[in-house]
C-alpha positions in Angstrom: -40.4 28.1 -27.5 -36.8 28.4 -26.3 -36.8 25.5 -23.9 -39.4 22.9 -22.9 -38.5 20.3 -20.3 -40.7 17.5 -18.9 -38.4 14.7 -17.7 -38.0 12.2 -14.9 -34.8 10.5 -13.8 -34.2 8.1 -10.9 -30.9 7.6 -9.2 -30.1 4.5 -7.1 -27.3 3.8 -4.6 -26.1 1.1 -6.9 -27.2 -0.6 -10.1 -27.7 -3.9 -8.2 -30.3 -2.2 -6.0 -32.2 -0.7 -8.9 -34.7 -3.5 -9.4 -37.8 -3.2 -7.1 -36.1 -0.6 -5.0 -37.1 3.0 -4.3 -34.6 5.5 -5.8 -32.2 7.4 -3.6 -33.0 10.5 -5.6 -35.9 11.3 -8.0 -35.7 14.2 -10.4 -38.9 15.5 -11.9 -38.0 18.5 -13.9 -40.9 20.2 -15.8 -40.8 23.8 -17.1 -41.0 25.8 -20.3 -39.4 29.1 -21.2 -40.6 31.1 -24.2 -38.7 34.3 -23.6 -35.6 35.5 -21.8 -32.1 35.3 -23.2 -30.3 34.0 -20.0 -32.1 31.3 -18.1 -30.6 30.4 -14.7 -31.2 27.0 -13.0 -30.8 27.9 -9.4 -30.6 25.7 -6.3 -28.4 24.0 -3.7 -25.9 21.4 -4.6 -27.7 18.1 -5.3 -31.1 19.7 -6.0 -31.2 18.5 -9.6 -30.2 21.5 -11.7 -26.9 20.0 -13.1 -28.7 16.7 -13.8 -31.3 18.7 -15.8 -28.5 20.5 -17.7 -26.8 17.1 -18.4 -30.1 15.7 -19.8 -30.5 18.7 -22.1 -26.9 18.2 -23.3 -27.4 14.4 -23.8 -24.7 13.6 -21.3 -27.4 11.9 -19.2 -30.5 10.0 -20.3 -33.8 10.7 -18.6 -36.0 7.7 -17.7 -38.9 9.2 -19.5 -40.3 12.6 -20.8 -39.3 15.1 -23.4 -36.8 17.8 -24.1 -37.4 20.4 -26.8 -34.9 23.2 -27.6 -35.7 26.0 -30.1 -38.6 23.9 -31.3 -36.3 20.9 -32.1 -36.9 17.6 -30.2 -33.8 16.4 -28.5 -35.5 13.7 -26.4 -39.0 12.2 -26.4 -39.5 8.8 -24.8 -42.9 8.3 -26.3 -41.6 8.9 -29.8 -38.4 6.9 -29.1 -36.2 9.9 -29.9 -32.9 10.5 -28.2 -30.6 12.7 -30.3 -26.9 12.0 -29.7 -25.0 14.8 -27.9 -22.9 15.6 -31.0 -26.0 16.2 -33.0 -27.7 18.6 -30.6 -25.9 21.7 -31.8 -25.2 23.1 -28.4 -22.2 24.5 -26.5 -21.3 23.2 -23.0 -19.0 24.9 -20.5 -18.0 22.7 -17.6 -17.4 23.8 -14.1 -13.8 22.6 -14.2 -13.1 24.1 -17.7 -12.3 20.6 -19.2 -9.6 22.0 -21.4 -7.2 19.6 -23.1 -3.8 20.2 -21.3 -1.7 19.0 -24.2 -3.3 21.4 -26.6 -2.7 25.2 -27.0 -5.5 27.7 -26.5 -5.9 27.9 -30.3 -6.0 24.1 -30.6 -8.6 23.8 -27.8 -10.9 26.3 -29.5 -10.4 24.5 -32.9 -11.3 21.1 -31.4 -15.0 21.3 -32.3 -14.6 22.8 -35.8 -12.1 20.4 -37.4 -14.5 20.1 -40.4 -13.8 23.6 -41.4 -11.1 24.6 -43.8 -7.8 26.0 -42.4 -8.8 29.5 -43.6 -12.3 29.3 -41.9 -10.8 27.9 -38.7 -8.2 30.8 -38.6 -11.0 33.4 -39.1 -13.3 31.7 -36.5 -10.6 31.4 -33.9 -9.5 35.0 -34.4 -13.1 36.2 -34.0 -13.6 34.2 -30.8 -10.3 35.4 -29.3 -11.5 38.9 -29.8 -15.0 38.2 -28.6 -13.8 36.5 -25.3 -10.9 39.0 -24.8 -8.1 36.5 -24.9 -6.1 37.8 -27.8 -2.4 37.0 -27.5 -2.9 33.8 -25.6 -3.5 31.5 -28.6 -0.1 29.7 -28.4 -0.1 29.2 -24.6 -1.1 26.0 -22.9 -3.8 25.8 -20.1 -1.2 25.5 -17.3 0.3 28.8 -18.5 -2.9 30.9 -18.1 -5.1 32.0 -15.2 -8.4 30.5 -14.1 -10.4 33.4 -15.6 -8.5 33.0 -18.9 -9.2 29.3 -18.8 -12.9 29.9 -18.5 -12.8 32.3 -21.4 -11.0 29.7 -23.5 -13.7 27.1 -22.5 -16.4 29.6 -23.5 -14.7 30.3 -26.8 -14.4 26.6 -27.5 -18.1 26.1 -26.7 -19.1 28.9 -29.1 -16.8 27.8 -31.9 -19.3 25.5 -33.7 -22.0 28.3 -33.6 -24.4 26.4 -31.3 -28.1 27.2 -31.1 -28.0 27.2 -27.3 -25.2 27.6 -24.7 -25.1 25.6 -21.5 -22.9 26.6 -18.5 -22.5 24.5 -15.4 -21.3 26.7 -12.4 -18.8 28.3 -14.8 -17.5 30.9 -12.3 -17.5 29.0 -9.0 -13.8 28.4 -8.8 -12.9 32.1 -9.6 -12.1 35.0 -7.4 -14.6 37.8 -7.0 -13.0 40.2 -9.5 -12.7 37.5 -12.2 -16.3 36.5 -11.6 -17.6 40.1 -12.0 -15.6 40.6 -15.2 -16.7 37.3 -16.7 -20.4 37.9 -15.8 -20.2 41.1 -17.8 -18.4 39.5 -20.6 -20.9 36.7 -20.9 -23.8 39.1 -20.9 -22.1 41.1 -23.7 -21.4 38.0 -25.7 -25.0 36.8 -25.4 -26.3 40.1 -26.6 -24.0 40.2 -29.5 -24.6 36.6 -30.7 -28.3 36.5 -29.6 -27.9 33.0 -28.4 -30.1 31.6 -25.5 -28.0 30.6 -22.5 -28.9 28.1 -19.7 -26.7 28.9 -16.7 -26.5 26.7 -13.5 -25.6 28.2 -10.2 -26.1 27.8 -6.5 -25.3 31.5 -5.8 -28.3 33.7 -5.4 -26.2 36.8 -6.1 -25.1 35.3 -9.5 -28.6 34.3 -10.3 -29.9 37.8 -9.7 -27.1 39.4 -11.7 -27.2 37.1 -14.7 -30.8 35.9 -15.2 -33.7 37.1 -17.2 -35.6 34.0 -16.0 -34.8 31.9 -12.9 -35.9 28.3 -12.4 -35.5 27.3 -8.7 -34.8 23.7 -7.7 -35.2 21.9 -4.4 -34.7 18.2 -3.8 -35.4 17.2 -7.4 -38.4 19.5 -7.9 -39.1 22.8 -9.5 -40.2 25.3 -6.8 -40.8 28.6 -8.6 -40.1 30.2 -12.0 -40.0 33.9 -12.6 -37.8 37.0 -13.1 -35.0 37.6 -10.5 -37.2 40.2 -8.8 -40.2 37.9 -8.5 -38.0 35.1 -7.0 -35.9 37.2 -4.7 -38.6 39.6 -3.4 -41.6 37.3 -3.5 -40.4 33.7 -2.8 -43.4 31.3 -2.9 -42.3 29.0 0.0 -39.7 28.5 2.7 -37.4 26.4 0.4 -37.1 29.3 -2.1 -37.0 31.9 0.7 -34.0 30.2 2.3 -32.2 30.0 -1.1 -32.5 33.7 -1.6 -31.4 34.9 1.8 -34.5 35.1 4.0 -32.7 34.2 7.2 -35.6 35.3 9.3 -38.3 32.6 8.6 -41.0 31.6 11.1 -44.1 29.3 11.0 -47.4 28.9 12.8 -48.4 32.6 12.6 -51.9 33.9 12.0 -53.3 36.5 9.7 -56.2 38.7 10.7 -58.0 40.2 7.6 -58.4 43.5 9.5 -61.7 45.1 8.5 -60.6 48.5 9.8 -57.9 49.0 7.1 -58.3 48.8 3.4 -54.5 48.6 2.9 -53.1 46.3 5.6 -53.9 43.0 7.4 -52.5 42.0 10.8 -49.9 39.2 11.3 -49.7 37.8 14.8 -46.8 35.6 16.0 -45.9 34.7 19.6 -48.0 37.5 21.0 -46.8 40.3 18.9 -48.8 41.9 16.0 -47.4 43.3 12.8 -49.0 45.1 9.9 -48.5 43.4 6.5 -49.8 43.8 2.9 -53.6 43.3 2.7 -55.0 39.8 2.4 -58.5 39.0 1.4 -59.1 36.6 4.3 -57.9 35.5 7.7 -55.6 32.5 7.8 -54.0 30.2 10.4 -50.7 28.2 10.4 -49.0 30.7 8.1 -45.2 30.9 7.5 -43.6 34.2 6.9 -40.1 35.7 6.3 -38.3 39.0 6.2 -34.9 39.7 4.7 -32.2 41.0 7.2 -32.0 44.3 5.3 -35.7 44.9 5.8 -35.3 44.9 9.6 -34.4 48.5 10.2 -32.6 49.7 13.4 -34.0 53.0 14.5 -33.1 55.5 17.2 -34.0 54.4 20.7 -35.9 57.6 21.3 -38.0 57.3 18.1 -41.7 57.9 18.5 -42.6 55.5 15.7 -45.0 52.7 16.9 -46.1 50.9 13.7 -44.2 47.5 13.5 -41.7 48.9 16.0 -40.3 46.6 18.8 -37.7 46.8 21.5 -34.8 44.3 21.3 -31.6 43.4 23.0 -28.5 43.4 20.7 -27.0 39.9 21.2 -24.0 40.2 18.8 -22.7 42.3 15.9 -20.6 40.9 13.0 -18.8 43.4 10.8 -18.8 42.4 7.1 -17.0 45.5 5.9 -19.5 48.0 4.5 -22.4 46.3 6.5 -22.9 44.6 9.8 -25.1 41.7 10.8 -26.9 42.5 14.0 -28.3 39.6 16.0 -31.3 40.6 18.0 -33.7 39.3 20.6 -37.2 40.8 20.9 -37.8 41.7 24.5 -41.5 41.0 24.4 -41.3 37.4 23.4 -37.7 36.3 23.0 -37.9 36.1 19.2 -34.5 35.9 17.6 -33.9 38.1 14.5 -31.0 39.1 12.3 -30.7 42.6 10.8 -28.3 43.7 8.1 -27.4 47.4 8.5 -25.0 49.8 6.7 -22.1 50.5 9.0 -22.3 54.3 8.7 -25.9 54.2 9.8 -25.2 51.7 12.6 -22.3 53.9 13.9 -24.7 56.9 14.1 -27.1 55.0 16.2 -24.3 54.3 18.7 -25.7 50.9 19.7 -23.4 48.3 21.4 -23.8 44.6 22.2 -26.0 44.0 25.3 -27.9 47.3 24.9 -31.6 47.8 24.3 -32.5 49.1 20.8 -35.5 49.6 18.6 -36.3 48.0 15.3 -38.9 48.6 12.6 -40.1 45.7 10.5 -41.0 47.2 7.1 -44.6 46.1 6.6 -44.6 45.9 2.8 -41.4 43.7 3.0 -42.9 40.9 5.2 -43.4 37.9 2.9 -46.1 35.3 3.5 -44.8 31.9 2.4 -46.8 28.9 1.0 -47.3 26.0 3.4 -49.3 22.7 3.3 -52.2 24.5 4.9 -51.9 27.6 2.6 -52.0 26.1 -0.9 -52.3 29.4 -2.7 -51.6 32.9 -1.5 -54.3 35.2 -2.6 -53.4 38.9 -2.4 -56.2 41.4 -3.1 
C-alpha cells in the first residue's frame, strides 16, 4: 500500500471558541492508493487538500485517525502513534519554495544531509544538480536565480535525503506557462528515474490531468471521487467534480426515459427538449447532467442532421487564440449553453453574433451526475 489515509481534523475560528462549538471547517479525508506513481490531490482552494498533505508530512496533527505511507505507520490515534516530521523520511516542496535566502544553491541542497561526509555531500549535490538540470548554479543565492530555477533547487533539496515519498504543494502555481510545462516534464522524468511515489497538490485541472496517474478530488473537506485522470475528467460523479474539471454546462431537474425502442440509447428530457444519451437500465426523475463546451458542436445551418440537433442564437463570441468560446441560447426553450470551437472550424461556418445557428450535442458525451435523489448511477 503506497498511501492509506483516514483522518479527521476540525478547524475553529479561534482557540477560545473551540470548546462546545461547531468547527468552522471539518476535514474528513479517507482514501487509499495501492498503485500509481504520481498521486494528485485536486480541488479548489480551501477544500482540504493542503491540510491533508500537511497531516501526511506531520506539519499538522489530525484530531483522530491514521496515516500509513509505504506500509509504515506515521500516525494512528488509537495506537497513540504520531511520528515526528523529521523521522517520516519524506521530501516536501512548498508552494513558495521556502529556500534559505542567506544560503547558496549548494548549501540549500545540503541542508538536509549534514550528517553525510563532505565527500558524500559533494557527490549527492552533484547528482541532484544534474538530475534537476541546474548545473552551474550551485554558488548563486536564491535572489540571483529565476522562479523556475528556485523550484528546481527546492525539488533537489527535498530529494537530497533520499526520501521514501515526495510531497509537493502547488509547486508550479507561481510560474509562467513555459516554466510550468518544463518542470512538469522534469518531475515526471525524475519520478521515473528514482521510482519514488509522489503526492502532488493542485487546483488546476489541466495540471492534474497532465501529471496524475491517480486523482483524489476534494470539495469542502470531503473526498468526492478517486480515479484515473480520464475517469475523473470524462465521467465526473457529481456536480462538484464536474465543475472542477470544466463542465460549464450543468443543469438539474431533468428526466431520463429508459426508451424501450432502442437498445443503445435512453432519452433525456429537459425544459421541453429531448436528447439521446447513453443507455440507462431504468427511467429516473430529478437528474442532473452536464456536457463539456467542446462537446457542443457547431454545425452548418443547412445541415440535415436531426439527432440531438437544436437551433440557437449566438449571443457572444470570445476569441481565446486557437479556440473561441461561443455563448448560445436555444431558440426552443431559452436554454443558455457555451460551446468551445476551434477557430478555423468556426471561421468556415461563417457565423456571427446575433445570427441563428445549429448545434449538435454529442450523445455519448452527455454526462449524468449523481444527486441526492440518484444515489448510484447504474449504466447497463
